[in-house]
C-alpha positions as CSV (number, residue, x, y, z in Angstrom):
1,M,45.2,133.7,233.4
2,S,49.4,134.2,232.9
3,G,51.1,135.4,230.1
4,A,52.1,131.9,229.5
5,D,48.5,130.8,229.0
6,I,47.7,133.6,226.8
7,R,50.2,132.9,224.5
8,D,50.0,128.9,224.6
9,V,46.2,129.8,223.5
10,F,47.4,132.1,220.8
11,E,50.4,130.0,219.6
12,L,53.0,132.7,220.1
13,P,57.0,131.8,220.9
14,P,58.3,132.2,224.4
15,P,59.4,135.6,225.2
16,G,63.5,135.3,224.0
17,A,63.4,132.6,221.6
18,V,65.5,133.1,218.5
19,N,63.2,132.9,215.2
20,K,65.2,129.7,213.4
21,Q,65.1,130.0,209.6
22,K,63.9,126.6,208.0
23,P,66.6,124.9,205.9
24,K,65.2,124.9,202.2
25,S,64.7,121.4,200.8
26,Q,67.2,121.0,197.9
27,G,65.4,119.7,195.2
28,E,67.0,117.2,192.1
29,K,69.2,119.4,190.0
30,R,68.5,120.4,186.5
31,P,70.7,118.3,184.0
32,E,72.6,120.2,181.3
33,G,71.0,120.0,177.8
34,I,67.2,119.9,179.3
35,S,65.0,122.8,179.6
36,R,63.9,124.6,182.7
37,E,59.9,123.6,181.2
38,L,61.1,120.1,180.3
39,F,62.7,119.2,183.2
40,S,59.3,120.6,185.1
41,L,57.0,118.5,183.6
42,L,58.8,115.1,185.1
43,G,57.8,116.2,188.5
44,E,58.9,113.6,191.0
45,N,59.5,110.9,188.2
46,S,63.0,109.7,187.0
47,A,64.1,110.1,183.6
48,P,63.3,107.3,181.3
49,L,66.5,107.2,179.7
50,A,70.2,107.4,181.2
51,I,71.3,110.8,180.2
52,Y,75.2,110.6,179.4
53,Q,77.4,112.9,180.4
54,K,81.3,113.6,179.3
55,K,83.1,113.0,182.6
56,F,86.2,111.3,183.5
57,K,86.1,107.6,184.6
58,E,86.6,107.1,188.1
59,K,89.7,105.9,189.8
60,P,89.5,102.3,190.9
61,K,89.3,101.9,194.8
62,S,92.3,99.1,195.4
63,N,93.7,98.9,198.8
64,Q,96.4,97.1,197.2
65,K,100.0,98.1,196.6
66,A,100.7,98.1,192.5
67,K,102.9,95.5,191.3
68,N,106.4,95.9,189.8
69,W,107.0,94.5,186.3
70,V,110.0,94.6,185.2
71,W,111.6,94.1,181.6
72,H,113.6,91.0,182.3
73,P,116.0,89.1,179.8
74,F,115.6,85.2,179.6
75,R,117.0,82.4,177.7
76,N,115.1,79.4,175.7
77,P,117.0,76.1,176.3
78,S,115.1,74.5,173.8
79,R,117.3,76.6,171.4
80,G,120.6,75.7,170.5
81,D,121.9,78.8,170.3
82,D,122.9,81.6,173.1
83,L,119.9,84.0,171.8
84,A,118.9,85.8,174.9
85,L,115.4,87.3,174.8
86,H,113.3,89.7,176.7
87,H,109.9,90.0,178.1
88,W,107.7,91.8,181.0
89,V,107.8,89.8,184.1
90,L,106.8,90.3,187.7
91,K,110.0,91.5,189.7
92,S,109.5,88.7,192.2
93,E,109.9,86.4,189.4
94,A,112.9,88.0,188.0
95,E,114.5,87.8,191.6
96,S,113.9,83.9,191.6
97,E,115.6,83.2,188.1
98,A,112.9,80.9,187.8
99,P,113.2,78.4,184.5
100,Y,111.6,79.0,181.4
101,K,107.9,78.0,181.9
102,F,107.1,76.9,178.0
103,E,110.3,74.7,178.2
104,K,107.9,72.2,179.2
105,F,106.0,72.0,176.0
106,N,109.4,71.1,173.8
107,T,108.8,67.5,174.4
108,I,110.2,65.0,171.6
109,L,107.9,61.6,170.9
110,F,109.8,58.1,171.5
111,I,109.8,56.6,167.8
112,Q,111.2,52.7,168.1
113,D,114.8,52.9,165.6
114,Y,116.2,49.6,164.0
115,T,119.1,48.6,163.1
116,D,121.1,47.0,159.9
117,D,120.8,43.6,161.5
118,E,117.2,43.7,163.0
119,Y,116.1,44.9,159.4
120,R,117.3,41.7,157.5
121,E,116.1,39.3,160.3
122,L,112.3,41.0,161.1
123,L,111.4,43.8,159.1
124,E,111.7,42.7,155.7
125,D,108.8,43.4,153.7
126,E,108.2,42.8,149.1
127,D,106.6,45.9,148.9
128,W,108.9,48.2,151.4
129,S,112.4,48.4,151.1
130,K,114.8,49.7,153.4
131,E,115.2,53.1,152.3
132,E,111.2,53.7,152.1
133,T,111.3,52.7,155.6
134,D,113.6,55.2,156.7
135,Y,112.3,57.6,154.6
136,L,108.7,57.0,156.5
137,F,110.0,57.4,159.8
138,K,112.1,60.1,159.1
139,L,108.8,61.7,158.4
140,C,107.3,60.7,161.4
141,R,110.1,62.3,163.7
142,E,110.0,65.4,161.6
143,F,106.2,65.9,161.7
144,D,105.7,64.1,165.3
145,L,103.4,61.2,164.1
146,R,100.7,63.4,162.6
147,F,99.7,60.8,159.8
148,F,97.9,63.3,158.1
149,V,100.6,65.8,157.5
150,I,102.8,62.8,156.8
151,A,100.3,61.3,154.2
152,D,100.6,64.8,152.7
153,R,104.4,65.4,152.6
154,Y,105.1,61.4,151.6
155,Q,106.6,61.3,148.2
156,W,108.3,58.2,147.0
157,P,109.0,57.6,143.4
158,G,107.2,54.8,142.1
159,K,104.8,54.1,145.0
160,N,101.3,56.0,145.8
161,R,100.5,55.2,149.7
162,T,97.8,55.8,151.2
163,L,97.2,56.8,154.6
164,E,96.3,52.9,156.0
165,D,99.5,51.8,154.1
166,L,101.5,54.2,156.1
167,K,100.2,53.6,159.5
168,D,100.2,50.0,159.2
169,R,103.9,50.0,157.9
170,F,104.9,52.1,160.8
171,Y,103.6,50.1,163.8
172,A,104.1,47.0,162.2
173,V,108.1,47.7,162.2
174,S,107.7,49.6,165.8
175,R,105.6,46.5,167.5
176,K,108.2,43.6,165.8
177,T,111.2,45.9,167.0
178,L,109.7,46.4,170.4
179,T,109.0,42.4,170.9
180,A,112.3,41.5,169.9
181,R,114.2,43.9,172.5
182,N,112.0,43.0,175.2
183,P,110.2,39.6,175.5
184,I,106.4,39.9,176.3
185,N,107.0,37.8,179.6
186,G,109.6,40.5,180.7
187,M,108.0,43.6,180.0
188,T,107.6,46.3,182.5
189,A,103.7,48.0,182.5
190,A,105.1,51.0,180.3
191,Q,106.4,48.8,177.6
192,S,103.4,46.9,178.0
193,S,100.9,49.7,177.3
194,L,103.3,50.7,174.8
195,L,103.0,47.5,172.6
196,N,99.1,47.5,173.2
197,S,98.9,51.3,171.7
198,M,100.7,50.2,168.5
199,E,97.9,47.7,167.6
200,Y,96.5,48.4,164.4
201,N,93.9,46.7,162.1
202,K,94.3,47.9,158.6
203,E,91.5,46.0,157.2
204,Q,88.7,47.4,159.8
205,E,90.1,51.2,159.6
206,V,89.6,50.8,155.6
207,I,86.0,49.3,156.2
208,R,85.0,51.8,158.6
209,K,86.4,54.5,156.8
210,N,84.1,53.4,153.5
211,Y,81.1,52.8,155.5
212,L,81.2,56.3,156.6
213,V,82.0,57.9,153.2
214,G,78.8,56.0,151.9
215,L,76.7,57.5,154.9
216,A,78.3,61.0,153.8
217,S,77.3,60.3,149.9
218,R,73.5,59.2,150.7
219,T,70.8,61.5,149.4
220,P,68.1,63.3,151.1
221,E,65.9,60.5,149.5
222,E,67.7,58.2,151.3
223,V,68.1,59.5,154.5
224,A,64.4,59.8,154.5
225,E,63.7,56.4,153.6
226,E,66.3,54.8,155.8
227,E,64.3,57.0,158.7
228,A,60.9,55.6,157.4
229,L,62.6,52.0,157.8
230,F,63.7,52.5,161.0
231,I,60.6,53.8,162.5
232,E,58.7,51.1,160.8
233,L,61.1,48.2,162.3
234,K,60.3,49.9,165.4
235,R,56.8,49.6,165.2
236,I,57.0,45.7,164.2
237,E,59.3,45.0,167.0
238,S,56.7,46.3,169.5
239,L,54.0,44.5,167.6
240,Q,56.2,41.2,168.0
241,S,56.0,41.9,171.6
242,K,52.6,42.5,172.0
243,L,51.8,39.2,170.1
244,L,54.3,36.9,172.3
245,S,52.4,38.8,175.3
246,D,49.2,37.5,173.8
247,R,50.6,34.2,173.1
248,E,51.9,33.9,176.8
249,E,48.1,34.8,178.2
250,V,46.4,32.6,176.0
251,L,48.6,29.8,177.0
252,K,47.9,30.8,180.7
253,L,44.3,30.6,180.3
254,L,44.6,27.3,178.7
255,D,46.4,25.9,181.6
256,E,49.6,25.0,179.6
257,Q,53.0,25.3,181.8
258,K,55.8,24.0,180.7
259,S,58.2,22.0,183.1
260,T,61.4,24.0,183.8
261,E,62.7,21.1,185.7
262,D,65.6,18.8,184.7
263,L,65.7,14.7,184.8
264,Q,69.6,15.5,186.0
265,S,68.0,16.9,189.3
266,F,66.6,13.7,190.0
267,H,69.6,11.9,189.9
268,T,70.7,12.5,193.4
269,S,69.0,11.0,196.5
270,A,68.5,14.9,197.5
271,G,66.3,15.1,194.2
272,V,64.6,12.1,194.6
273,S,63.5,12.9,198.4
274,G,62.6,16.2,197.3
275,L,60.0,14.8,194.8
276,I,59.1,12.2,197.1
277,Q,58.1,15.3,199.6
278,D,56.7,17.2,196.9
279,M,54.2,14.1,195.9
280,V,53.4,13.7,199.4
281,N,52.3,17.5,199.9
282,A,50.4,17.5,196.9
283,R,48.4,14.2,198.1
284,R,47.8,16.2,201.8
285,V,46.1,18.3,199.4
286,T,44.1,16.3,197.6
287,K,43.4,13.7,200.2
288,T,39.4,13.2,200.1
289,E,39.7,9.7,201.9
290,D,38.3,9.1,205.1
291,P,41.2,9.2,207.8
292,A,39.4,6.8,210.1
293,T,40.2,3.8,207.6
294,N,43.9,4.5,208.2
295,Y,43.6,4.0,211.7
296,S,46.1,1.7,212.7
297,A,46.1,-0.6,215.8
298,P,48.2,-0.2,218.9
299,S,51.6,-2.1,219.1
300,S,51.9,-5.3,221.1
301,G,54.0,-3.7,223.5
302,V,52.1,-1.1,224.5
303,S,48.9,-3.7,224.3
304,S,50.4,-5.8,226.6
305,S,50.5,-3.3,229.4
306,V,46.7,-2.5,228.8
307,S,43.9,-4.6,230.8
308,T,41.4,-6.5,229.3
309,P,38.5,-3.9,230.3
310,A,40.1,-1.3,228.8
311,R,41.4,-2.6,225.7
312,S,37.4,-4.0,225.3
313,F,36.4,-0.5,225.9
314,A,38.7,1.1,223.7
315,L,37.7,-1.5,220.8
316,N,33.8,-1.1,221.3
317,A,34.0,2.6,221.6
318,P,32.2,4.7,218.8
319,K,34.6,5.9,215.6
320,V,35.0,10.0,215.2
321,R,35.1,10.5,211.8
322,Y,37.9,13.5,211.0
323,G,37.3,14.0,207.1
324,P,34.6,14.2,204.5
325,S,32.3,11.5,203.6
326,P,30.5,10.5,200.5
327,N,27.3,11.5,202.4
328,D,28.3,14.6,203.0
329,A,26.6,16.1,199.4
330,K,23.2,15.1,200.6
331,S,23.7,16.7,204.0
332,G,24.8,19.9,202.1
333,I,27.8,19.4,204.0
334,S,31.5,20.9,202.6
335,W,35.1,20.7,203.2
336,H,37.7,23.3,202.6
337,E,41.2,23.6,202.5
338,K,41.6,27.0,203.6
339,L,38.6,28.4,205.7
340,H,38.1,32.5,205.8
341,S,37.7,34.3,209.0
342,G,33.8,35.6,209.4
343,C,30.8,35.4,207.2
344,F,30.9,36.0,203.2
345,V,28.7,34.9,200.0
346,R,29.9,32.2,198.0
347,S,29.0,34.2,194.9
348,Q,32.1,36.4,196.0
349,K,34.7,34.0,195.5
350,I,34.0,34.0,191.7
351,P,36.8,35.8,189.6
352,A,35.9,38.7,188.4
353,V,36.7,39.2,184.1
354,K,38.4,42.1,182.5
355,A,36.5,44.9,181.9
356,S,36.7,45.1,178.2
357,L,35.6,41.5,177.8
358,V,32.2,41.6,180.4
359,Q,29.8,42.5,177.5
360,K,31.1,39.9,175.5
361,V,30.9,37.4,178.3
362,H,27.7,38.4,179.3
363,A,26.6,38.1,175.8
364,T,27.8,34.8,175.1
365,M,26.2,33.5,178.5
366,N,22.9,35.1,177.3
367,E,23.1,33.1,173.7
368,L,23.7,29.8,175.4
369,G,20.7,30.7,177.6
370,V,22.3,30.9,180.9
371,S,22.2,33.8,183.5
372,S,25.0,35.5,184.2
373,R,23.4,36.5,188.0
374,L,23.4,32.9,189.5
375,I,20.1,32.4,191.7
376,M,21.3,29.5,193.7
377,P,25.3,29.7,193.9
378,T,25.9,26.3,195.6
379,A,29.7,25.2,195.5
380,K,28.8,22.8,192.5
381,V,26.9,25.5,190.7
382,S,29.5,28.0,191.5
383,E,32.3,25.7,190.1
384,K,30.7,24.8,186.7
385,Y,29.8,28.9,186.5
386,V,33.6,29.7,186.9
387,E,34.5,26.7,184.2
388,L,32.0,28.4,181.7
389,Q,33.3,31.5,182.4
390,N,37.1,31.0,182.0
391,T,36.1,28.8,178.6
392,I,34.0,31.6,177.4
393,V,37.0,34.0,178.1
394,I,39.3,31.6,176.4
395,L,37.1,31.4,173.1
396,L,36.5,35.1,173.3
397,E,40.5,35.4,173.1
398,L,41.3,32.7,170.3
399,K,38.6,34.4,168.5
400,R,40.6,37.7,168.6
401,Q,43.6,36.0,167.3
402,L,41.9,34.6,164.4
403,D,40.5,37.6,163.2
404,R,43.9,39.1,163.7
405,F,45.8,36.6,161.4
406,S,42.6,36.4,159.0
407,Q,43.0,40.0,158.4
408,E,46.7,39.9,157.7
409,S,46.5,36.9,155.6
410,D,44.0,39.0,153.7
411,I,46.2,41.7,153.5
412,Q,49.0,39.3,152.4
413,G,46.5,37.9,149.5
414,R,46.0,41.0,148.1
415,L,49.7,41.9,147.5
416,N,50.6,38.8,146.3
417,G,48.2,39.8,143.9
418,S,48.9,43.2,143.2
419,K,52.6,42.0,142.3
420,K,51.5,39.9,139.2
421,R,49.7,43.0,137.7
422,P,51.3,45.7,135.6
423,A,52.3,48.2,137.8
424,S,49.7,51.4,138.3
425,P,50.3,55.0,137.2
426,D,50.7,56.6,140.6
427,T,54.0,54.1,141.3
428,I,57.0,56.5,141.7
429,E,60.8,54.9,141.8
430,D,63.2,55.7,144.5
431,G,67.1,56.2,144.2
432,R,67.7,52.6,144.8
433,N,65.2,51.2,141.7
434,K,62.3,49.9,144.0
435,K,58.8,50.1,143.3
436,L,57.2,51.9,146.4
437,I,53.3,52.1,146.1
438,T,51.8,55.6,147.1
439,G,48.5,56.4,148.0
440,S,46.7,53.3,150.0
441,G,49.9,51.8,149.1
442,D,51.5,53.3,152.0
443,T,49.2,50.9,154.4
444,S,50.3,48.2,152.2
445,R,54.2,48.9,152.1
446,R,53.9,48.7,156.4
447,N,52.2,45.3,155.9
448,V,55.0,44.2,153.4
449,Y,57.8,44.9,156.1
450,N,55.6,43.6,158.5
451,N,55.1,40.0,157.3
452,D,58.8,40.0,155.9
453,V,59.9,40.2,159.8
454,L,57.0,37.9,160.7
């Protein structure tokens, strides 16, 4: 055994190896303000709250170069004097001598002016003098057509003008002056747009504002009542649509179809030919005669070329029948307009009834002594069964409609009777002096609106 093997067994380092010290693991530094015992209790978990430490804010890291700002003088072109003001601007803007950027907001509204001759010819009004009209236009120029400010500052002796009066006078004068100087046919697009913007309806504005004042002055009781009436109106409209759909369904069951064709369509040859074609198609569908009876003999030109033995054989040959005959019923033979592929049970062709009416239809059939299941569903039996079933469905639908209208009639009769009797103590009066019945009267109230609309 060599020395290397012995060192390997005892896990000794090789000869000449330097003992390297392992670096100590640096633990988390204890922050200031926390004792050593308390910090040792935290272990490897971080502190539940961030500890504020007083230190300076870090300098922002930016790769851009700082911009140079200069204290630069400027002049406002909107001012009449040459007052020089100063402000901080970028050095690049100061060197470029750019115009003052807030100058674009110094705008003056265009207000149509008039001369003395135009006023005498076009603008005279009994209620407005020229001096008062000049005063109105002066305020419009001063306050840039802010009519609320103009109406607040407007003071003319002997006249109390409203906002609508001022607007009506201003737009009327401007519109007449513009149309007098520029005829409507020769106006440009800008002038036409300006003329359209001068349209003002004083009466409509007064009605609109009065309506808004009325809405704003409503009491909470009136608002609640209007909301209830609106909900009731929606319910009545939905009930009306349901009644119309029920009526259409009843008419459909009764096979009442209104003609949508106009007699004027048959005044032309195309309309008449279309009518004839429809009649021919309908006759083909419902035709039950034997086609052999419509057999026509060959024309004379053809018969002359046929030999006598061949013609005699054709006349004596047995006739082939291509349609139904009266004896088919005895033999149990039936003819169909449309043949279905494969075999099927005849009772499958009986139309199904609504799920809500199945039990009622079966109960009615039991009262009549008719079984709901056909024992021998022949063609005639199935046809009569379908007719009976449709008749029962129509009867049930009419009975349902009759019960509904009878119930509404009874409620209306009770309401009419209650109006004749003196009011009971449980009635209350709302803000509009209308008697509203509480308690059980809520249903009556809804029915009153219902019957009024219906």
